[in-house]
N, C-alpha and C positions, 0 to 999 in steps of 0.2 A: 857590624858585629852586633849580635843580639844583646840586649841589656840583661844583666843577671839580676834576678829577684830572689828574695829570701822570704820564707814563710815564717811568721811569728810562731813561737812555741806556746803551747797552752800552759797557763799558770796552773800550779798544783791545786787540786780540788779543795784543799784546806785553806788556801790563801784567798784573801778578798782584796783584789786590786781593781778599783773602779775604772781605771783607764785602759782596761782590756775587755774586749767583747768575749762572747762565749767561745769563740774559736781562737782566742789568744792574740788577736790583732789589736794594735793601739787604736784608741778612739777618744774623742772628747766627750766627757760625761754630759748627759742631757740634764740640765738643771731647771728646765722650763716649768716643771710641776712643783718645784720647791717654793717655800714661802720666802718673801722678802723680809729679812730681819736685820737688826743692827748687829754688825760683826766687827770684832776687834782682834787683832793679832799683834803680838810683841815678840821681836826676835833680837838676838844680840850676837856679838862676836868681838874679836880683838885682834890687834896686830902688835907683835912684840918687836922691839928695835934696840939699837944701841942707845945708851943714856944720852949721848950728845944729840942724837936725832930727836929724841923726846924733848930735850931741852929747847931745841930750835923750834919745834912745833909749839911748845908752851909759850915761848917768847915771841912767836910770830916772825921769826927771822929766817925761816926756810927760804932757799933761793927762789922758789916758785911762788911765794906769797902765802896767803892765808890758807893753810892746808885744811884746817877743819871747816872753814867756811865753804871751800870748794867741795870738800867731801860731803858736806851736808846737802848741797845742791845735787851732787851726783846720786846720793841716796834717794832723794825725793824723785829725781828723774827716773831712776831704775824702778821704784815702786810704781810709777805711772806707766811704765813700759814693760812690766813683767810678762804680760801675755805675748809680747814680741820676742822675748828672750827664751821663754819656756814653752815648748811646742803645744802642750795640751792645756795650758793655763787659760782660763776665761778672761776676756777683757772686763775690767770692773770700773765703775765710777767711784773713785775714792772720795771720801768726804773729809779725810784728814790724814796727813803723814807728819809724824813728829820724829825728830832725830836728835838724840842726845849723845854727847861724847863725854868721856871721863878720862883723865890722865892717871894711870896707875904707876906711880913712881917706884914702887917696890918691884914690880915686874918689868919696868921699862916698856910699858905698853899703852896703847890707846884702846879703850873699849867703846863700842857703839851700841846703842839700843834704839831700835826703830819701832814705832807704834803706827799701825795702819788701821783705818776705820772705813767702813762702807755701810750702806743699807742696800743689800743685794741678796741674790739667791745662792751665793757661794762664798766661801771664806777668803780671807786676805793673808793667809799664812805665806804664800809664795811671794806676794808683794813685799811683805816685811823682810823675808829672808833675802830676796833679790836686792833690796835696798841696803841691807847690812853688807852683803858681798861687794856691791858697787862702791859703797862708802869706804870700805877697807882697801879695795883695789886702788881707789883714787889717792888715798894716803900713801900707798906704796909708790904709785906713779909719781907723785909730787916730791917724794923724798928719796927715790932710788939712786940718784946721783951721789948722795951722801952715805947711803946704807942699803946695799943690795941684799943683805942678809936678813931683812925683815921677814917675819913669819906671821902669816894670817892663819887664824884658827878659831876654834870654839864657836863656829856659826851654828846657831840652833834656835828653834822656836822656844820661847820662854813661856808663853801662855797664849790662849785664844779663847774667845767666847762668842756665843751666838750660833744660830743654826741648829739643825737637827741633832748633831753630835754633842751639843752643849759646850761645857767648859773643859779645857785641858790646861793643866799646870805641870810644867816639867819638874822633875825631881831636882832638888838643889845640886849644883855641881861644885866640886872643890876647885879652888884656884890652882892652876898648874904651877 
C-alpha cells in the first residue's frame, strides 16, 4: 500500500516563522553564520494540588521520597535533552542549568523557575521551558497516587537575553 504524504501549507506572507522554508516545509534553521554569544533564558510554571499533597511535599513525606529533589534532576536532564524532545531544536552545550522551587501555600501549588545558560549561536528558551515541563510532570508522577487532580499550568518564558534579538522580558502575569 503506498504511503500517504502531505504537503506543508505555506505560511501567510505577513507571518515570520523561521522553521518553515519558502515553500512552507518544516526545516531546521541554519545558525552557522550567527555569532556565538552568552545567552540566558528563564522560564517558569506551576502545579496546583490539594493542601495535603503540598504538605507532604513540604515535609518530605511523600510515598515516593524527595519529590523536589527528583523533580530538580528531571528538569536538568530535560534541559540537556531538549533537542531530542523538540524536533527542530538545535542541540546546545549548556554551561548552567539552575532550578528553583517555591511552595505557594495560598494557591496550594509548587512553582518552578529554571534558568539555562550557554555560549552558542542560538538561544536556550526551549531548554528552559522543556526543563520546567519535565520538573512539573515529575512532581505529578511522584504524587499522583495521592492526588490525581493536580493541574500543571502557567508554563512560560519569563525572560531571555543574548543573541541578535536581544533581551525579552515577559509582561507580569497575575496569579490565578
